[in-house]
Steps between C-alpha positions, in 0.01 A plus 500: 500500500180297446657307208820421698295362794292282265815354349632432846183318599551253213820384678395540859245273661171687552267275682303649790518269795800305363793414728761767524528870591257733318580860413222734397579799282331841462320396185351195668733242345623228737836322467570171674840355585750513790596839642878514537595852605419872467684823581223750515535581131452165334367152599652180358249214440626162388255331263494143375537583137646854476763480774558818698258775418573855623193702593498873581410536867280801426278271282435256786177546690470171687698192600360166615785269596493121547846512645650698788640839398718747691404870470757763610347838587648846481552512878702175487220280642450157339170322453513128411228262401238443229400828336159599383340836408191653651363844398844601367679397819756218498417253781766251625371194689779415745671164477670299777734734682446787252333842531189572297301815460368735233661787308441738207670423175711816497672398827645182344861527385578131450318172430685167526396136519669293767786383281586853387463628854744240633763607239440866585532438875818306452648782292386761747662313790826470307484874419436590862790287624730456204797266539812537293418205278148629410406666169809418289473497128737563208638398162795319344610608151738301288639532145745292298659556155746267318679511163693217340668455158697799376464647846486347844342726758279460802322749718288446809290729716334426827310748713232498765338683785310409811256746653321494833241780489233604748296819518759628755833390360686329221823294493664428166793265419634511150787366282620487144778284343640537146765266349622465142792340325644499142695186402502569128880549512706287731563584777150613581428796727234629720297789355268570790503404867310720744285468811261755649318427821344687789230546762259787557247571772210748475282621789181701439470793742177622333283378206730690264833555678757223575858468623744245365844352556705319235815296465647424152789272394657461157792330328612527139794295373555690176488836678740355762247597765571258783218637717273803518320552831235766534297570816238773520147605567255786477137592440251408225158595376231275351407732211270244338337200672223310323414144413660544156780752548745603772760773496744572783742794515781494750817681610766485765875444555749215452842386615680328211830304507641378168793253495664473156773232458835537330532400131713533186402755230696343214837470670443795742409403855208691653494509880205400717276786617263523800256787483273620790230746419189663633216521256154645443235251409200589283276272298161360411334165461202430275285187447204455270264213424407626151304194395348193666815295443780755449697717750766765474745595773768766495743649754758775467747619770748785461802546741670841463836484683539742793870417566610547136278768352398433142530122523190286517357153431153369415308175482208432270295178492185423307304188396187401311337169583207317335336224701486154340359322806428613852862422605681540164567808280715604212713805583720755328738697726744779464753628754756778474768580762717803436787674693663817384833404657604160349856373551756611238433363154165342589142597421258622766183347346365142521176446312329163509194389290354159567186297441380168632270335747374651827373284787258664740470371855322582825195708581525871600285637776167641392 
């Protein structure tokens, strides 16, 4: 501990009486810089040479600030002004229009300078009165593959989602498009052409329990699926919820309508089929930030058919993304959509693997 602090002092200005905020530690060392924020566990001090330095709050014994700071206490009260320490008590000299006072260190749950406090207050106001256009964030994924010469093929994938999440609810819009052609032999033909899209709303009824409603839409040219509509809802449970990992388990019921168009199987005509079904809905969704720059997401949904016992369908989606810049990542994605009741002569499985760029946009609520 002693050695680490000595190394830190090489980088941090340590000049008693110098301009800036001064933080005194248990061992008597003093660090000088600009206090940015603290959460009752750590304190962030911005120094001229070392940048942001994180200090354990337990190690802090005194603060003498040259700037106004905002202290939030356990009871919700806020003290604002220049902070000093006297006999182990934090004393706040009130500024113009602000409340000063004194308090014990263990009553402080947040420390913010004026800039950080303004950002926090703006976010808190938005959270208290959220409008529909607040807190949106999401991603766009794209992938392209071409061959020329002895073969002439092209495949393109485009997917994305937009999420508006608050501590109380979450609204998700999503879509995925896959298109591929093979023109090696004239005339060319389409080898993939499918669209999946939908919307889902979640509402937390307790810290762990939530309810949800969902609407899904799908088309698939090669499966002669003109349109699949699925509407449902149910209950879910936040089984795991941390800064690095989340796991949701959910279940409910669906109404599903599949509209398959007419086609020729060789020279034999196959009639159009419309299929209405009730379904169970069970599934899970997992997300992990397994390194500073890399994330993994995965979602699996199973739909056992209630109207035609023994039939079912499922959807599986997963992706790994590695951040290149704040707004740009490289992603690898896999999706698998399966039905146990495909039209005559056709396969029930559509598996797609793709890789390409991911564009991140927006800022989620904190």
